ZAMAR-783744 format. One line per 3 residues: number of its first residue (from 1); their letters; for each residue x, y, z of C-alpha. Coordinates in steps of 0.1 Angstrom, whole numbers, plus 2048, in hexadecimal, padded with zeros to 3 digits. Layout:
<atoms>
NUM> a> X:Y:Z; ...
</atoms>
This chain:
<atoms>
1> mse> 800:800:800; 811:820:7F4; 7FA:838:806
4> efd> 805:844:828; 7EE:84F:845; 7F3:868:861
7> llg> 7EC:862:886; 7C7:869:883; 7C3:850:866
10> dpi> 7C0:86B:84B; 7D4:864:82B; 7F2:87A:827
13> pag> 7EE:88E:806; 809:88E:7EB; 821:8AB:7F0
16> fgr> 81D:8AC:816; 83B:8BD:826; 840:8D5:80A
19> rgr> 839:8FA:80B; 815:904:811; 7F9:8F3:823
22> pph> 7EF:8D1:816; 7CC:8CF:806; 7AF:8C4:81D
25> lvt> 7A2:8A2:815; 77C:89F:81A; 76F:87D:826
28> dek> 74D:870:82F; 758:86C:853; 761:891:854
31> rkl> 73F:89B:844; 72C:888:85F; 742:898:879
34> vim> 739:8BB:86C; 714:8B2:86D; 717:8A4:891
37> lqa> 72A:8C3:89D; 70F:8D9:88E; 6F5:8C6:8A2
40> fdw> 707:8D2:8C1; 706:8F6:8B4; 72B:8F9:8AF
43> ste> 736:918:89C; 746:916:87A; 768:921:889
46> ria> 766:907:8A4; 75E:8EB:88B; 77A:8F6:875
49> aal> 792:8F5:892; 787:8D2:89A; 78F:8C7:877
52> sit> 7B0:8DB:877; 7A6:8F1:85A; 79C:915:855
55> apt> 778:922:855; 77A:92B:830; 786:907:828
58> lrk> 76A:8F9:83C; 750:90E:82A; 760:905:808
61> nyf> 760:8DF:80E; 742:8DA:824; 729:8F4:817
64> rel> 70E:8DA:814; 712:8CE:837; 713:8F2:845
67> rvr> 6F3:8FA:832; 6DF:8E1:845; 6E7:8EE:867
70> aea> 6C2:8F0:871; 6BC:8CB:86A; 6DE:8BE:877
73> rar> 6D0:8B8:89A; 6B2:8A6:88C; 6C7:890:875
76> tea> 6E0:888:891; 6C4:880:8AA; 6B2:86A:890
79> mli> 6D2:857:88A; 6D7:851:8AF; 6B3:846:8B4
82> gal> 6B6:82E:897; 6D5:81F:8A6; 6C4:81C:8C8
85> are> 6A6:80B:8B7; 6BD:7F2:8A6; 6CF:7E9:8C6
88> aaa> 6AD:7E6:8D8; 6A0:7CE:8BC; 6C0:7BA:8C0
91> gnv> 6B7:7B4:8E5; 6CE:7CD:8F6; 6BD:7D2:917
94> sai> 6CE:7F3:91E; 6C3:800:8FC; 69F:7F5:902
97> dky> 69F:808:924; 6AD:828:913; 694:824:8F7
100> fkr> 677:823:910; 685:841:923; 688:854:902
103> ldr> 663:84C:8FB; 659:857:91E; 66C:878:91B
106> hdl> 65B:87F:8F9; 639:877:908; 640:88E:926
109> aql> 64B:8AA:90F; 62B:8A6:8FA; 616:8A6:91A
112> add> 627:8C6:927; 621:8D6:905; 5FC:8CD:907
115> van> 5F9:8DA:92A; 60A:8FA:921; 5F2:900:904
118> rgs> 5D4:8F5:918; 5C5:8E3:8FB; 5C6:902:8E4
121> kap> 5DE:900:8C7; 5DB:926:8BF; 5F8:93A:8CF
124> rpg> 5EF:956:8E6; 5F2:979:8D5; 610:98E:8DF
127> kke> 610:9B2:8EB; 60F:9C1:8C8; 5F2:9AB:8BD
130> qaq> 5DF:9B3:8DC; 5E5:9D9:8D6; 5D8:9D6:8B2
133> qaa> 5B9:9C3:8BD; 5B3:9DD:8D8; 5B5:9F8:8BE
136> vdv> 59B:9E6:8A9; 584:9E0:8C6; 583:A05:8D1
139> ggk> 560:A0F:8DC; 54D:A2B:8ED; 556:A50:8E8
142> yap> 575:A48:8D2; 566:A2D:8BD; 568:A33:897
145> pka> 547:A3C:886; 532:A20:878; 532:A1B:853
148> pgr> 513:A26:840; 4F8:A0C:83C; 4F2:A12:818
151> lvn> 501:A28:7FE; 4EA:A40:7EB; 4F2:A4B:7C7
</atoms>
């Protein structure tokens, strides 16, 4: 095997040791790592430091992964729940226990949400919406005049 690897298991690029920085090699493992670090709300600079590259190099090589920051947590959590379900199906008692605890936590969060909303799905209006509604509902001396009942030509 003619290819050499560094201490972290990454292949050493041709021309390593010459002037200039060696090119960054993108691997599937590094792509998954970027997505997982985004799930924990790491900044771009911190992710770049973890990969030993600069922030512009990170944005250049991992732009697709950086674009899905909003769904990174959902994807990572889904992957972990899938792994937990596979272990539970294989008979791992600890995985079964954690799976049930996860379901209970979800049910409790759903129940807390239902109690907080008191059965109504419509959100309560904020201060601005209340002020606008109060302006529309003005009555008494300062009420706007009524519209004419019928128009005469």
